[in-house]
C-alpha positions as CSV (number, residue, x, y, z in Angstrom):
1,X,90.5,71.9,110.3
2,X,93.5,73.2,110.3
3,X,95.0,76.6,109.4
4,X,98.7,77.6,110.1
5,X,99.3,81.3,111.2
6,X,102.6,81.4,110.1
7,X,105.2,84.5,109.4
8,X,108.7,86.2,110.6
9,X,109.5,86.0,114.6
10,X,108.0,89.4,115.8
11,X,105.2,90.1,112.8
12,X,102.2,89.2,115.3
13,X,101.4,86.1,114.5
14,X,100.8,84.4,118.2
15,X,98.8,87.4,119.1
16,X,96.8,86.6,115.9
17,X,96.3,83.2,117.0
18,X,95.3,83.9,120.0
19,X,92.6,86.5,119.3
20,X,91.4,84.1,117.0
21,X,90.6,80.9,119.7
22,X,89.6,83.3,121.8
23,X,87.0,84.9,119.3
24,X,85.7,81.9,117.7
25,X,86.4,79.2,120.6
26,X,88.7,77.8,118.0
27,X,91.7,75.2,119.9
28,X,95.3,76.8,119.6
29,X,98.5,75.0,119.1
30,X,102.1,76.2,119.8
31,X,104.4,74.2,117.1
32,X,107.2,74.8,119.5
33,X,105.3,73.7,122.4
34,X,104.0,70.4,120.4
35,X,107.7,70.0,119.3
36,X,108.7,70.0,123.1
37,X,105.7,67.7,124.3
38,X,106.4,64.9,121.8
39,X,110.3,64.9,121.9
40,X,110.8,66.7,118.3
41,X,113.1,69.4,119.0
42,X,116.1,67.0,117.7
43,X,118.9,69.4,117.6
44,X,120.2,73.0,118.2
45,X,121.2,74.8,115.4
46,X,124.4,77.3,117.4
47,X,124.7,79.1,113.9
48,X,121.3,80.2,113.7
49,X,120.4,80.1,117.4
50,X,117.2,78.3,117.4
51,X,116.3,74.3,117.8
52,X,115.5,72.1,114.8
53,X,112.6,70.2,115.2
54,X,111.0,67.2,113.2
55,X,108.8,68.5,110.7
56,X,108.4,65.5,108.8
57,X,107.7,63.4,112.7
58,X,105.3,66.8,114.0
59,X,102.9,66.2,110.7
60,X,102.7,62.6,112.1
61,X,101.9,63.0,115.7
62,X,99.2,66.2,114.1
63,X,97.6,63.5,111.8
64,X,97.3,61.2,114.6
65,X,95.7,63.8,117.0
66,X,93.1,64.6,114.3
67,X,91.9,61.3,113.3
68,X,89.1,61.3,116.1
69,X,88.2,64.7,116.0
70,X,84.9,66.5,114.3
71,X,85.4,67.5,110.9
72,X,83.7,70.4,111.9
73,X,86.2,71.2,114.5
74,X,89.1,74.2,114.3
75,X,92.1,74.1,115.6
76,X,94.7,77.1,115.0
77,X,98.8,76.3,114.5
78,X,101.1,78.9,115.5
79,X,104.4,78.7,114.8
80,X,106.5,79.9,112.1
81,X,106.7,76.6,111.4
82,X,103.0,75.9,110.6
83,X,103.3,76.2,107.1
84,X,105.3,72.8,106.7
85,X,102.8,71.3,108.3
86,X,99.2,69.4,107.0
87,X,97.0,72.1,107.6
88,X,93.7,73.0,105.2
89,X,94.5,76.6,105.3
90,X,97.6,79.1,105.5
91,X,97.2,82.4,107.2
92,X,100.9,84.5,106.4
93,X,101.4,87.3,108.6
94,X,103.5,90.2,107.6
95,X,105.5,92.9,109.0
96,X,107.2,96.2,107.7
97,X,111.3,95.6,108.0
98,X,111.6,98.6,109.4
99,X,108.8,98.5,111.8
100,X,110.0,94.7,112.8
101,X,113.8,95.6,113.8
102,X,112.2,97.0,116.7
103,X,110.2,94.3,117.9
104,X,113.0,92.1,117.6
105,X,115.7,93.9,118.9
106,X,113.2,94.3,121.9
107,X,113.1,90.8,122.0
108,X,116.7,90.7,122.6
109,X,118.0,88.9,119.2
110,X,121.5,89.2,118.5
111,X,122.2,91.4,115.5
112,X,123.1,89.1,112.8
113,X,119.2,87.4,114.0
114,X,117.9,90.4,113.6
115,X,119.7,90.9,110.0
116,X,118.4,87.4,108.8
117,X,114.7,87.4,110.0
118,X,114.4,91.4,108.4
119,X,115.9,90.1,105.1
120,X,113.6,87.1,105.4
121,X,110.3,89.5,105.5
122,X,111.7,91.5,103.1
123,X,112.5,88.5,100.3
124,X,108.7,86.7,101.3
125,X,110.6,84.1,102.5
126,X,107.7,82.1,104.2
127,X,105.0,83.2,102.0
128,X,107.1,81.4,99.5
129,X,107.5,78.5,101.3
130,X,103.6,78.6,102.0
131,X,102.8,79.0,98.3
132,X,104.5,75.9,98.1
133,X,102.3,73.7,100.1
134,X,98.5,72.4,99.4
135,X,96.5,74.3,101.5
136,X,95.6,78.0,100.3
137,X,97.5,80.8,101.4
138,X,95.8,84.2,102.6
139,X,99.1,87.0,103.6
140,X,97.9,90.4,105.1
141,X,100.4,93.1,106.3
142,X,99.8,93.3,110.3
143,X,102.2,96.7,110.6
144,X,99.9,99.0,111.4
145,X,96.2,97.2,112.0
146,X,95.3,96.2,115.4
147,X,94.7,92.6,116.3
148,X,91.0,92.4,115.9
149,X,91.6,94.4,112.5
150,X,94.0,92.0,111.3
151,X,91.7,89.2,112.3
152,X,89.0,90.7,110.3
153,X,91.0,90.9,107.1
154,X,91.0,87.1,107.6
155,X,87.7,86.0,108.6
156,X,84.1,87.0,108.5
157,X,82.1,88.0,111.6
158,X,81.1,84.7,111.9
159,X,84.5,83.2,112.3
160,X,84.2,81.7,108.7
161,X,88.4,81.4,108.0
162,X,87.5,81.3,103.9
163,X,86.4,84.6,104.0
164,X,89.2,85.8,101.6
165,X,92.1,83.8,100.3
166,X,93.8,86.2,98.3
167,X,97.2,87.6,98.8
168,X,97.4,91.1,100.0
169,X,99.8,93.1,97.5
170,X,102.7,93.8,100.1
171,X,106.4,94.6,98.7
172,X,108.9,95.5,101.1
173,X,112.5,94.6,98.5
174,X,113.4,98.4,98.6
175,X,114.4,97.5,102.2
176,X,116.7,95.0,100.9
177,X,118.3,98.4,99.2
178,X,118.8,100.4,102.0
């Protein structure tokens, strides 16, 4: 089984993915790291200040790696593109743009990159992309939850990642008007 942990940069997906892997003994894979290892960073988008990853070829690599695995094996894919890959479940982590702004500035993001990511978060961009896929999608607000509380909102104490397969109501569209 493969779980995508996705969301806008800065929402807490890497912290959640690491915690889930540690707590339940799941394998953790960083999408960007996988792309680097397999030579799938194909360009640099200077306008977006981001590397371009060949997601289709990365999907092929993931499928090849999974062929010899036990079906009960759980792998957590960490990255804001993970929901575009072949997965069995998608966890979308969200964060209030008013809180996210400070996190992105703290990372040294350029002003236009901060604004772009805040708009994406307010408009549910990653959620909408994830809903367009084949896997069940679970959405949780991590703004005021500790990493442990957030993990508990996604899984039960035994590590069942299908505990809840709903979309927690989240609406930050008012941020766009501010």
